[in-house]
C-alpha positions in Angstrom: -0.3 -0.2 -0.3 1.8 3.6 -1.3 0.9 6.2 1.8 1.4 9.9 0.7 0.4 12.1 3.6 0.5 15.8 2.4 0.6 18.6 5.1 -3.3 19.8 3.9 -5.1 17.5 6.1 -5.3 20.2 8.6 -8.8 21.2 7.4 -10.2 17.3 6.8 -8.8 16.4 10.9 -10.6 19.8 11.7 -14.1 18.2 10.2 -13.4 15.0 12.3 -12.9 16.7 15.6 -16.2 18.7 15.0 -18.1 15.9 14.3 -17.0 14.8 17.8 -17.5 18.1 19.4 -20.5 18.0 17.9 -22.2 14.6 19.1 -22.3 13.7 15.4 -20.3 10.6 16.3 -17.9 10.1 19.6 -15.1 9.1 17.1 -14.3 8.0 13.6 -11.4 6.9 10.8 -11.6 8.2 7.8 -9.5 6.7 5.0 -9.1 8.2 1.5 -7.0 7.5 -1.7 -6.4 8.7 -4.9 -3.9 6.7 -7.8 -3.2 4.2 -5.8 -1.9 6.6 -2.9 -3.4 7.2 0.5 -3.5 10.6 0.8 -5.8 11.2 4.5 -5.7 8.7 6.7 -6.6 10.1 9.9 -8.4 9.4 13.4 -10.5 11.7 16.1 -12.6 11.0 19.2 -13.2 7.7 21.4 -14.7 4.0 21.1 -17.8 5.7 23.0 -18.5 9.3 24.5 -17.7 8.4 28.1 -14.3 10.6 28.9 -12.4 7.5 29.9 -13.5 5.6 26.7 -10.1 4.4 24.6 -8.9 7.0 21.9 -9.9 5.9 18.4 -7.1 3.9 16.7 -6.5 3.7 12.8 -6.8 0.1 13.2 -9.6 0.3 15.2 -12.3 -2.6 13.9 -15.6 -1.8 13.1 -18.7 -4.0 12.5 -19.4 -3.4 8.7 -23.4 -4.3 9.2 -25.0 -3.9 5.9 -21.4 -3.0 3.7 -21.2 -7.3 4.4 -23.7 -7.2 1.4 -20.9 -5.9 -1.1 -17.5 -6.2 0.7 -18.5 -10.0 1.6 -21.6 -11.6 -0.3 -21.6 -9.6 -3.8 -18.0 -10.4 -3.7 -18.4 -14.4 -3.4 -21.4 -13.7 -6.2 -19.1 -12.0 -8.5 -16.1 -14.6 -7.9 -18.9 -17.4 -8.8 -20.0 -15.5 -11.8 -16.7 -15.0 -13.4 -15.6 -18.8 -13.0 -18.5 -20.1 -14.4 -20.2 -21.5 -11.8 -23.4 -19.4 -11.9 -24.7 -17.2 -13.9 -26.9 -13.7 -13.1 -29.5 -14.4 -15.4 -30.5 -18.2 -14.1 -33.7 -18.9 -12.1 -32.7 -19.1 -8.1 -34.7 -22.6 -8.8 -31.8 -24.0 -10.6 -29.0 -22.6 -8.1 -31.3 -24.2 -5.2 -32.7 -26.7 -6.8 -35.9 -28.3 -5.2 -35.7 -26.2 -2.1 -37.4 -23.1 -3.8 -41.4 -22.4 -4.1 -42.8 -20.5 -6.7 -42.6 -17.3 -7.1 -39.2 -17.4 -5.4 -37.5 -20.1 -7.4 -38.2 -17.7 -10.4 -36.4 -15.0 -9.4 -32.8 -14.2 -10.2 -29.5 -13.5 -8.7 -29.5 -10.0 -10.8 -32.8 -8.8 -9.3 -31.6 -9.9 -5.7 -28.6 -7.9 -6.4 -30.3 -4.5 -7.0 -33.0 -5.3 -5.1 -35.8 -5.2 -7.4 -36.9 -8.8 -6.7 -39.7 -8.5 -4.8 -38.7 -9.3 -1.3 -39.8 -7.7 1.9 -37.3 -5.7 3.4 -36.7 -7.0 6.8 -38.5 -9.2 9.7 -37.4 -9.2 13.0 -37.2 -13.3 13.1 -34.6 -13.1 16.0 -37.8 -12.5 18.5 -38.4 -16.7 17.4 -35.5 -17.9 16.5 -33.4 -17.1 20.3 -36.0 -19.7 21.5 -34.7 -22.6 19.3 -31.2 -24.4 19.5 -29.0 -22.8 17.3 -28.4 -25.7 14.7 -31.9 -25.1 13.9 -32.0 -21.1 13.6 -30.3 -20.4 9.8 -32.6 -23.7 8.4 -35.7 -22.2 9.9 -34.9 -18.3 9.0 -34.5 -19.5 5.3 -37.8 -21.3 5.5 -39.5 -18.1 7.0 -38.3 -15.9 4.1 -39.8 -18.2 1.8 -43.0 -18.6 3.5 -43.2 -14.5 3.6 -45.5 -12.9 0.5 -44.0 -10.9 -1.4 -43.8 -7.0 -1.4 -44.1 -6.2 -5.0 -44.3 -8.0 -8.6 -40.8 -8.5 -9.1 -38.8 -6.1 -11.3 -41.4 -3.8 -10.9 -40.0 -2.1 -8.2 -37.1 -1.3 -5.8 -37.2 -1.9 -1.8 -33.9 -2.4 -0.4 -34.2 -5.8 1.2 -32.1 -7.8 3.5 -33.8 -11.2 3.0 -32.4 -11.3 -0.6 -28.5 -11.1 0.7 -29.7 -13.9 3.2 -30.8 -16.1 0.1 -27.5 -15.3 -1.9 -25.6 -16.6 1.0 -27.5 -19.6 0.6 -26.3 -19.7 -3.2 -22.6 -19.2 -2.3 -22.8 -21.6 0.9 -24.7 -24.1 -2.0 -22.8 -24.0 -4.9 -18.9 -24.3 -3.6 -19.6 -26.4 -1.2 -18.2 -24.0 1.7 -19.7 -21.7 4.2 -19.3 -18.0 3.0 -16.3 -16.9 5.3 -14.1 -19.4 4.4 -14.9 -18.9 0.9 -14.1 -15.1 1.0 -11.1 -15.8 3.2 -9.4 -18.4 0.5 -10.3 -16.0 -2.3 -9.9 -13.1 -1.1 -9.6 -11.8 2.4 -6.2 -14.5 2.8 -4.5 -13.7 -1.0 -4.7 -9.8 -0.2 -3.7 -10.0 3.4 -6.6 -8.7 5.1 -5.8 -10.0 8.9 -7.9 -8.3 10.6 -11.3 -8.7 8.4 -13.1 -11.2 9.7 -17.1 -12.9 11.0 -16.7 -12.9 14.9 -19.5 -14.7 15.5 -22.2 -14.0 18.0 -20.8 -14.2 21.2 -19.8 -11.5 23.7 -16.0 -11.6 24.4 -13.9 -11.2 26.8 -12.2 -7.1 27.7 -9.0 -8.2 25.9 -10.5 -9.5 23.4 -13.2 -6.7 22.6 -10.5 -3.8 22.8 -9.5 -3.6 19.6 -13.2 -3.5 19.0 -15.5 -0.1 18.3 -18.9 -0.4 20.7 -21.9 -0.2 18.5 -24.8 0.3 21.2 -26.5 -0.5 24.3 -28.8 -3.2 22.5 -32.3 -3.0 24.3 -32.7 -7.0 23.3 -29.6 -8.2 25.1 -29.3 -5.9 27.7 -25.9 -5.1 26.9 -23.1 -3.0 25.3 -22.7 -4.5 21.7 -18.7 -4.9 21.5 -17.1 -7.2 18.8 -20.3 -9.2 18.3 -22.9 -8.1 15.5 -25.1 -5.9 16.1 -28.3 -7.0 13.7 -30.2 -9.1 15.4 -31.7 -11.4 13.2 -27.4 -12.1 11.8 -26.7 -12.7 15.4 -29.7 -14.9 16.3 -28.5 -17.6 13.4 -25.0 -17.4 14.5 -23.5 -14.0 14.4 -23.8 -13.3 10.2 -25.7 -13.9 6.9 -25.4 -12.5 3.4 -26.6 -8.9 5.2 -24.3 -8.6 8.0 -21.7 -10.2 10.3 -18.8 -8.6 8.8 -16.3 -6.3 10.6 -12.6 -4.9 9.1 -10.6 -2.0 9.3 -9.5 0.8 6.8 -6.2 -0.4 6.0 -8.0 -3.6 5.2 -11.0 -2.0 3.3 -8.9 -0.1 0.9 -6.6 -3.3 -0.1 -10.1 -4.9 -1.4 -11.5 -1.6 -2.7 -7.6 -0.9 -4.3 -8.0 -4.6 -5.9 -11.4 -4.1 -7.3 -10.4 -0.3 -8.8 -7.5 -1.9 -10.4 -9.2 -5.0 -11.9 -11.8 -2.4 -13.2 -9.3 -0.3 -14.7 -7.8 -3.7 -16.9 -4.5 -3.0 -14.6 -5.0 -6.9 -13.2 -7.1 -9.2 -13.5 -5.9 -12.4 -10.7 -9.0 -12.2 -8.8 -11.1 -11.7 -10.9 -12.2 -10.8 -15.2 -12.0 -7.1 -15.6 -15.5 -7.3 -17.4 -17.0 -8.8 -14.5 -15.9 -6.1 -11.9 -17.0 -3.9 -14.9 -20.4 -5.4 -15.0 -21.4 -5.4 -11.1 -20.3 -1.9 -11.0 -22.7 -0.6 -14.0 -26.2 0.7 -12.5 -28.7 -1.9 -13.7 -31.7 0.4 -14.8 -34.5 -2.7 -14.5 -36.2 -0.4 -13.0 -36.7 3.5 -14.3 -34.4 5.7 -11.4 -33.2 3.0 -9.5 -29.8 3.9 -8.3 -28.4 0.1 -7.7 -26.2 -1.7 -9.7 -24.9 -5.3 -8.9 -24.6 -5.4 -4.9 -23.0 -1.6 -5.1 -25.3 1.5 -5.3 -24.7 4.7 -6.8 -25.7 8.0 -6.0 -28.7 9.6 -6.5 -29.5 12.8 -8.9 -30.4 14.9 -5.7 -30.2 14.8 -2.3 -27.4 12.1 -2.6 -26.0 11.0 0.9 -22.7 10.4 -1.3 -23.2 14.4 -1.5 -23.0 16.4 -4.9 -19.3 15.7 -6.2 -19.2 12.5 -7.4 -19.6 10.8 -11.1 -22.9 8.7 -11.6 -20.4 6.0 -12.4 -19.3 5.9 -9.0 -19.9 2.9 -6.7 -20.6 2.3 -2.6 -22.9 1.2 -0.4 -24.2 3.0 3.2 -24.0 0.5 6.2 -26.1 1.0 9.8 -25.5 0.0 13.1 
């Protein structure tokens, strides 16, 4: 990784400090790069608003929440498509044979990836799943998704959906014959030396183990501060991760991953994926008029974008909430 930290970062550092002072966040880590060089790598504040809370560090680990969708699930689908093991427009019934009823069996990975599959957004499955033996939770969650009525006609709308990415994780598992974390470690995280990126389960850790993790909240359901375990309740209830949430990482690891993807998009390398695969997944799909979605990645809306006013329409990114 190339670093270049010019002296012009003071305004950015001041902006982060202002975010701490005004209560936007208790602490933050910001890394920005341009043309393969890190131009900004700053930290500010503490893990929590408490005055005795540890200061943020450059290698602090964060619960990435829905960034699991692009940085894990979508990445695994990219690899399976790239290697010819699945197709974007293949019916799910072919990818999970004998397991999916109509109409879900007629959906495609493309529709799931751009949130136009007609699936509901979310449901509090965790309330019932928490009462079951852990060995039964994931299969029960998948069954509940299949039984949930569709929200709209597939391909005729856009509704951001955790359900779709839970199904994609199931497909990845079925096609690869491996749990998604292992598949990603073998094909991406390990080779890219992303040493601090992974899925850390649903168990609470000791104080020493959690010292490198930023806390998320005091969870009213679990009745404790969540730190080093997934914030999302549905992911927690089935073992700590699913296709929609559960990934943890730090800034430098995510830079290594995004730098790899950009280099492939630009045709500078082709060792992880074919450049045309990355370009396809980064392209806005336009299945539904005015949708901003590419494949597993989002693009800026034309007005009032959360990405601000300075990124091009071809930019890609994603939001995550904890």
